[in-house]
C-alpha positions in Angstrom: 3.4 94.4 -20.5 5.5 94.3 -23.8 8.4 92.9 -21.8 6.6 90.0 -20.6 6.6 88.2 -23.8 9.9 87.9 -24.3 10.5 86.6 -20.6 8.3 83.8 -21.5 9.2 83.2 -24.9 13.2 83.3 -23.3 12.1 80.7 -20.9 10.5 78.7 -22.8 13.9 78.2 -25.2 15.6 77.6 -21.9 12.8 74.6 -20.8 13.3 72.9 -24.6 17.0 73.3 -24.2 17.0 71.4 -21.3 14.4 68.9 -22.2 16.7 68.2 -25.3 20.1 68.1 -23.3 18.1 65.7 -21.3 17.2 63.1 -24.2 20.8 63.5 -25.2 22.2 62.2 -22.5 24.0 58.6 -23.2 22.5 55.8 -21.5 24.1 53.7 -18.5 26.1 50.9 -19.9 23.9 47.6 -19.0 25.4 45.8 -16.3 27.5 42.8 -17.6 26.4 39.2 -16.4 28.5 36.5 -15.0 29.0 33.5 -16.3 25.3 31.3 -16.5 25.5 28.4 -13.7 22.8 25.7 -14.2 22.3 22.4 -13.1 20.7 21.6 -17.1 24.0 22.2 -19.2 24.0 20.2 -22.6 25.4 16.5 -22.5 29.2 17.0 -22.9 31.1 15.9 -25.8 31.2 11.7 -26.1 28.4 10.9 -23.7 27.1 8.0 -23.7 24.1 5.8 -25.5 21.9 3.9 -23.1 20.8 0.4 -24.1 18.1 -0.6 -21.8 17.0 -4.1 -20.6 15.0 -5.8 -18.2 17.1 -5.7 -15.8 18.8 -2.3 -15.9 20.3 -0.5 -18.1 24.4 -0.4 -19.8 25.7 2.6 -20.6 28.0 2.0 -24.3 30.0 4.4 -26.0 31.9 5.3 -23.1 34.7 8.4 -23.7 38.3 7.9 -24.0 39.9 6.6 -21.1 37.2 4.6 -19.4 35.7 1.2 -20.3 33.4 0.4 -23.2 30.2 0.0 -21.3 29.1 -0.1 -17.6 26.7 -1.9 -16.5 23.4 -0.4 -14.0 21.6 -3.4 -13.0 18.7 -2.9 -10.4 19.1 -3.5 -6.8 22.6 -1.4 -7.7 23.0 1.4 -4.4 21.5 4.7 -5.7 24.6 6.8 -4.8 27.1 4.3 -7.4 23.8 4.9 -10.1 23.8 8.0 -9.8 27.6 8.7 -10.0 27.9 6.5 -12.8 25.5 8.6 -15.3 27.2 12.0 -13.6 30.8 11.4 -15.5 28.2 11.8 -18.9 25.2 13.2 -18.6 24.4 16.5 -17.1 22.4 16.3 -13.4 19.3 15.2 -13.5 16.0 16.4 -12.3 15.1 14.9 -8.8 11.5 14.5 -8.0 9.8 11.7 -4.8 6.4 10.0 -4.6 5.8 9.1 -1.2 2.2 7.3 -2.2 3.7 4.6 -4.7 2.5 1.6 -4.5 6.3 0.0 -3.1 6.4 2.5 -1.3 8.1 6.1 -1.2 10.0 6.1 -4.7 13.3 8.6 -5.3 12.5 9.7 -9.6 16.1 11.0 -11.2 15.6 12.4 -14.8 18.3 13.1 -17.3 16.3 13.9 -20.1 14.0 11.5 -21.4 15.2 8.4 -18.8 14.0 8.7 -15.6 15.9 6.4 -12.9 13.3 5.2 -10.2 15.1 4.6 -7.1 13.6 2.6 -4.0 15.4 2.1 -0.6 18.1 3.5 -2.1 18.7 1.5 -4.8 17.8 1.2 -8.4 14.5 -0.4 -9.3 13.4 0.5 -12.9 13.4 2.7 -15.9 11.3 5.1 -17.8 12.2 6.0 -21.7 10.4 8.3 -23.9 11.6 9.0 -26.9 15.1 10.1 -27.9 18.1 9.1 -30.6 20.3 7.7 -27.5 17.7 5.1 -25.8 17.1 1.8 -27.7 16.4 -1.7 -25.4 18.6 -4.6 -26.2 16.6 -5.6 -28.9 16.8 -2.5 -31.1 13.2 -1.4 -30.3 12.9 2.4 -29.4 10.4 4.7 -28.3 8.5 5.8 -31.6 8.2 2.4 -33.3 4.6 1.4 -34.1 3.0 -1.5 -32.0 1.9 -3.5 -34.8 5.7 -3.4 -35.8 6.7 -4.4 -32.1 4.2 -7.7 -32.5 5.5 -8.7 -35.3 8.9 -8.9 -33.8 8.5 -9.6 -29.9 5.5 -11.8 -28.1 3.5 -8.6 -27.2 0.9 -8.8 -24.5 -2.1 -6.1 -23.9 -2.5 -5.4 -20.7 -5.7 -5.5 -19.1 -5.6 -2.0 -16.8 -7.3 1.3 -16.6 -4.1 2.9 -17.9 -4.9 3.5 -21.9 -2.6 1.3 -24.3 -0.7 0.0 -21.7 1.4 -3.4 -22.6 4.2 -5.7 -22.3 6.3 -7.7 -24.4 9.6 -10.5 -23.3 12.7 -8.9 -24.3 15.4 -11.7 -25.7 17.1 -11.9 -21.4 13.7 -13.4 -20.5 12.4 -10.7 -18.7 9.2 -8.3 -19.4 9.8 -4.5 -21.0 6.2 -2.3 -20.6 5.1 0.3 -22.2 2.5 2.6 -23.5 1.1 3.6 -27.5 -0.9 6.5 -28.4 -4.5 6.1 -29.8 -3.0 5.5 -33.6 -0.7 2.7 -31.7 2.6 5.0 -31.4 4.6 3.4 -28.8 5.1 6.3 -26.8 7.8 5.6 -23.8 9.1 2.2 -22.6 10.2 0.7 -18.8 11.1 -2.1 -16.8 11.5 -2.7 -13.8 9.8 -1.2 -10.6 7.5 1.9 -11.6 4.7 4.5 -10.0 1.9 4.2 -12.1 -1.8 4.7 -10.3 -4.3 1.6 -11.9 
């Protein structure tokens, strides 16, 4: 019986040393990740501003080596529009809606700008607030409706959609939009849309 205590003590000491040995072992190095691949990369340096019109849009401030502006008019082929946008903007988020009143539509969202396509052609655009989006007459989402009314003929829409309005642009066409309850213009649009009223 007198020898049992030293044996138990010796076994406990060995077990403790083994535990300390396990804790002291360095962890395996973390796997090194390869380069990230994503379609939502930041816009390249020199990306163009976009001028919004009632008949389409114009890409301006071209990067060196190309023309000063590229017009993308309603009715232009979808492939050509996306190719032009792809020269300066990241790949868009694409979605479809088969239940639009005008027919099945596809949407390509480039950040705050959404392009609407119908039957393979550019049919409309919708713009939220962004520094590089402005109409040909200098109107941007974020402006107060009161200010817009002092500058352009504005008509409030008789619609089930809250805050809907239209105004006449300098080219004689209509640009629409929506405001919040405080009268801030949240977005602008032109051409064929997919709004459910």
